[in-house]
N, C-alpha and C positions, 0 to 999 in steps of 0.2 A: 681142370681140377676144381671140385666144389669147395665152398668156403669151409665146410665141416672137415673135409680131408686136409685142407691147408692148415687148419688149426691143429689137428691131431698129429700130422707129420712134423710140423715145426716144433710143437711142444715136446714130442717124443725125442726129437733130435737134440733139443736143448738140454733135456734131462740127461740124455746119454752123454752129452758133452760135460755136464757137471760131474756125473759119476766117473767119467774117464779122468777128469782133472783131479778129483779127490783120490782116486785109486793110484794115480801116478805119484801124488804127494806122499801117500803112505808107503809106497814101495821104493821110491828113490832114496838113496843114502842122503844123509843130512848135508854132506859137503857138496852134493849136486844142486842143492837149493840155497845157494848163497844169496846174499842181499843183492848182488849185481845181477844174478840170474833172474830173481823175482822182479827186479826193476825192468829188465828187458822184456819179460813176459807182460808186465803191466803196460809198458809203452806200446808193444805190439797189439795187445788187446784194445788199448785206447785208440790206436790208429784204425783198426778194423771196426771198432764201435762207431767211430766218426763216419767212416764210409757207409756202414750199414744204416746209420741214422739218416744220412742224406738220401740214400736209395729208397728207404721206406717212406720218407716224407714225400719224395717225388712220386712214388707209387700211389700213395694216398691221394695226392693232388690230382693225378691222372685219373684214378678211379672215380673220384668225386666229380670231376669234370664230365666224364662219360655218363655218370648217373644223372647229373643235372641236365645234360643235353637231352637224354631220353625222357626225363620228367617234363621238360619244357615241351617236347613234341606231344606228350600225353595231354598236357593242359591245353595246347593249341587244338588238338583233335576234339577234346571235349567242348571247347568254345565254339568251334565251327559247327559241330553237331547241334548245339543249342541254337546257334544263329540260323542254321538251315531250317530247323523245326519251327522256329518263330516266324520265319518268312513264309513257310508253307501254311502256317495258321492264318497269316494275314492274306494269303492268296485266295482263300475261300474254300468251298466244299470240294473242289477238285483236288486241292492239296491234302485233304484228309486221308485219301487212299495212300498217298506217298508217305505221309506221316506214319500210318499203320505199318507200311513196308519197312520203314526205317527202324521201327521197334522190333522187327523180326531180324533184320540184317545186322544191326549193331552188336548185339550179344554174340552172335556167331562169329563176326569179324574179330571181336576182342579176344574170344577164346582161341581163335586161330593164331592171332599175333602172339599171345602169351605162350601158346604151345610150341610154336616154331622157334620163338626166341629162347625159351627155356631149354629146348633140346638142341639149340644151335643148328637147326635144320632150316635152310632157306631155299630148298629145291623148288617150292611152290610159292615163294614169297611174292613174286611179281606177276603171278597169274591171277586172273579175275575169277571169282566164284560166281555161281548162278544168282545168289541173292544180290551181290553187288551189281551185277549186270542188270537185274530186274529193277533195282533202285535207280540206276542211271537211265535206263530206258523209260521208267515212269516219269522222271524229271524231264527228260527230252520230250515226252508225250504231252506235257502240259500245253494246253491251247488257250493262250490269253485272249480275253474278250474285250479288254479295255487297255488304255495306256498305263494305268496303274498296275494291272496284272503283267503287262509286258515288262515294265520296270522291275517288278518283283521277280519274274522268271529269270531275268538277267542276273539279278543278285543271287538267286538260288543256284543258278548254274555256276557262278563264281565261287560261292561257298562250297559247292560240291567238288569243284576242282581243287580247292584248298584242302578238303578232307582227303582226297586221293593223294595229293602232294605230300601232306604230312605223314600219311600212312606209309608211303614209300620212303620217306626220310627216316622213319623208325627202323626200317630194315637197312637202309644205306649206312646210317650211323651205327655200325655194328658194335656190339659189346667188345670190351678189351680185357679178356681174361689174362691172368698171369701166365707168361710163357714158362713152360716147364724148365728149360735150361737156366733161365734167369732166376727162377724160384730156387732151383737146386744150388746154384752158386751162392745165393743169399743165405740159404740155410747152412751151407758149409761155413761161410763167414761167421754166422751167429754161433754155430756149434764150437768153432775154434775159440771165439770170445768167451763163451761160458766154460769151456775147458780150461782156459787161462784163469778165469775167476776161481774155479774149483782147485786149481793147482796153487794159487796164491793164498787162499784163505785158510785160516786155522779151522779144522773140523769142529763142528758143534751144531747144536739144534738151531740156534739163532741164525747162523750163517746159512744152514741148509734151507730154512724156511724163507729167508730173504732171497736166496737164489731161485727158489721155487716160485716166489711171487714175481720176480723179475722175468723169469721164463714165461710165466703165464701172461704177463703184460705184453711182452714182445709177440707172443703167439696170437694174442687178441688183436694186435695191430695188423698182423698179416691176415687174420680172419676178416677184419674190417675191409682191407683192400680187396680180398677175394669176393666178399659179399657185395660191395659197391660196384664191382666190375660186372655183376650180373643183375641188372635192374629188374629183370622179369622172372627171377628165381631167387631162392634164398630167403634169409630172415628179413632183410630190408627191401624186398621187392616192391615195385610200384603197385599200389592196391588197385586191381582192375575192377573191383566191385563198385568203386566210385564212378568209373566211366560207364559201367553197365547200367547204372541207375541215373545217368545224366538226364535222359529224356523222361519227363514226367508222364505218368499214364494219361491216356486220352480220356476225355469226359465221355 
């Protein structure tokens, strides 16, 4: 479920809970809403609110951890690309062709990663494409003519291996979207909580606006969880343009 749908479903459910609570308050006879009854409703709503707060806080922490992990892979990939490019520049004229090939393969590889991660499709995640194979073959084909170039080639090969490893880690550390049953149970808890609020409060414009703001705030928290759970899509996705322009144009 996308972050937008998460927000809309949760907000609509909470508004429905508020409306249900207020409707019950109007229709129930006065003796059914004694002080003891209201106290039981408040205690039950407070218990569910505590459980929901703990669950939402854990969800935010988990989503933020997943987002930070992918962002760290993203930064490592950018660093290894720059390192490889600099080593090729030091290698000499033979490395210039490989640097040109890198500038062709990197944007295509980035678009592929974002497309497959955004659509949750990893059928071809671990298969090599033609540009990646050409780049690897070009690096393997470097023929060092001196000890300095041999040392540089070893470092280039190592950096290339790190790029491949980080790229695979970006797929292996899969995103952690909100599980639908888990989300539905949490929404049920929150709906019951807001229905209890609507049942307990005296009808009025101030109370209605306050409950509306509370519902909006809780739905925003769930939106944050859903959006952070999808680092390669949504409003707070990792900016791929930064990685696309990591390698400076060749002179």
